[in-house]
PLY file of the C-alpha trace (Angstrom):
ply
format ascii 1.0
element vertex 59
property float x
property float y
property float z
element edge 58
property int vertex1
property int vertex2
end_header
70.55 -55.64 5.59
72.62 -57.96 3.40
74.92 -55.16 2.26
76.72 -54.68 5.61
77.11 -58.45 5.94
78.59 -58.63 2.46
81.01 -55.78 3.19
82.11 -57.39 6.47
83.59 -60.24 4.43
85.87 -57.61 2.83
86.83 -56.17 6.25
84.79 -53.01 5.63
82.92 -51.62 8.63
79.41 -50.26 8.20
77.93 -48.26 11.06
74.44 -46.81 11.29
74.95 -43.57 13.23
71.66 -42.10 14.45
72.20 -38.61 15.83
69.77 -35.99 17.09
70.35 -32.41 15.94
74.08 -31.68 15.85
75.21 -28.26 17.07
76.36 -26.70 13.77
75.70 -23.49 11.87
72.78 -25.22 10.12
70.97 -25.81 13.42
71.82 -22.42 14.92
68.17 -21.30 15.03
66.80 -24.57 16.40
66.01 -24.21 20.09
66.53 -27.63 21.66
69.30 -29.73 23.17
71.85 -30.60 20.50
74.65 -33.10 20.22
78.13 -31.67 19.87
80.09 -32.70 16.76
82.77 -34.09 19.06
80.23 -36.26 20.92
78.92 -37.66 17.61
82.44 -38.43 16.34
83.46 -40.07 19.62
80.32 -42.22 19.65
81.02 -43.32 16.07
84.59 -44.32 16.95
83.47 -46.21 20.06
80.84 -48.02 18.00
83.32 -48.96 15.29
85.87 -50.20 17.82
83.15 -52.30 19.50
82.05 -53.75 16.13
78.55 -52.37 16.65
76.13 -52.17 13.74
74.21 -49.14 15.02
74.81 -46.33 17.48
72.28 -43.86 18.87
73.68 -40.50 19.96
71.54 -38.09 21.96
72.48 -35.12 24.14
0 1
1 2
2 3
3 4
4 5
5 6
6 7
7 8
8 9
9 10
10 11
11 12
12 13
13 14
14 15
15 16
16 17
17 18
18 19
19 20
20 21
21 22
22 23
23 24
24 25
25 26
26 27
27 28
28 29
29 30
30 31
31 32
32 33
33 34
34 35
35 36
36 37
37 38
38 39
39 40
40 41
41 42
42 43
43 44
44 45
45 46
46 47
47 48
48 49
49 50
50 51
51 52
52 53
53 54
54 55
55 56
56 57
57 58
């Protein structure tokens, strides 16, 4: 994981966002709990603001 460390020196944030199925048209036929797009975006912003390297988002 040297790439994120290298980018940090240039004030570039790198966030690993791990999301379960997101509720979109592509997952319309999948019968299971899904993450809303809003929930995924909010988790990404919270993670970036907290200087986290990875965020897990699950419904």
